[in-house]
C-alpha positions in Angstrom: -45.8 10.3 -64.7 -47.1 11.8 -61.4 -49.3 8.8 -60.7 -46.4 6.4 -61.1 -44.3 8.3 -58.7 -47.1 8.5 -56.1 -47.4 4.7 -56.4 -43.7 4.4 -55.8 -43.9 6.5 -52.7 -46.9 4.5 -51.5 -45.0 1.2 -52.1 -42.0 2.4 -50.2 -44.2 3.6 -47.3 -45.7 0.1 -47.1 -42.3 -1.5 -47.0 -41.1 0.9 -44.3 -44.2 0.2 -42.2 -43.5 -3.6 -42.4 -39.9 -2.9 -41.4 -40.9 -0.8 -38.5 -43.1 -3.7 -37.3 -40.2 -6.0 -37.5 -37.9 -3.6 -35.7 -40.5 -3.4 -32.9 -39.7 -7.0 -32.0 -37.7 -6.7 -28.8 -36.0 -10.1 -29.4 -34.3 -8.5 -32.4 -32.1 -6.5 -30.1 -30.6 -9.5 -28.4 -26.9 -10.1 -29.0 -27.7 -13.4 -30.8 -29.8 -11.5 -33.4 -27.4 -8.7 -34.1 -26.9 -9.6 -37.7 -30.7 -9.8 -38.3 -31.0 -6.3 -36.8 -28.2 -4.9 -39.0 -29.8 -6.3 -42.1 -33.2 -4.7 -41.3 -31.5 -1.4 -40.4 -29.6 -1.3 -43.7 -32.8 -2.1 -45.5 -34.6 0.7 -43.7 -31.9 3.2 -44.5 -32.0 2.2 -48.2 -35.8 2.5 -48.4 -35.7 5.9 -46.6 -33.2 7.1 -49.2 -35.3 5.8 -52.1 -38.3 7.6 -50.5 -36.4 10.8 -50.2 -35.2 10.6 -53.8 -38.6 9.8 -55.2 -40.2 12.6 -53.2 -37.7 15.1 -54.5 -38.3 14.0 -58.1 -42.1 14.3 -57.5 -41.7 17.8 -56.1 -39.5 18.8 -59.0 -42.0 17.5 -61.5 -44.9 19.2 -59.8 -43.0 22.5 -59.8 -42.2 22.1 -63.5 -45.8 21.4 -64.2 -47.0 24.4 -62.3 -44.5 26.6 -64.2 -45.7 25.2 -67.5 -49.4 25.8 -66.5 -48.6 29.3 -65.5 -47.0 29.9 -68.9 -50.2 28.9 -70.6 -52.3 31.5 -68.8 
């Protein structure tokens, strides 16, 4: 389970990196491309939320695993 979540975080990180490259395009901030910018910003926000959610789940799983391992000692 831990490997799958790490892969999810890595996938989201890659998607965020691609978005950041797109957002670095200065022409994107011209008035005529305002709708394109808004789409990318909304996508970035959604991915950041997914990343945060997945990271929280991973940390919770790791904590649970540590507690279970401590109970076996």
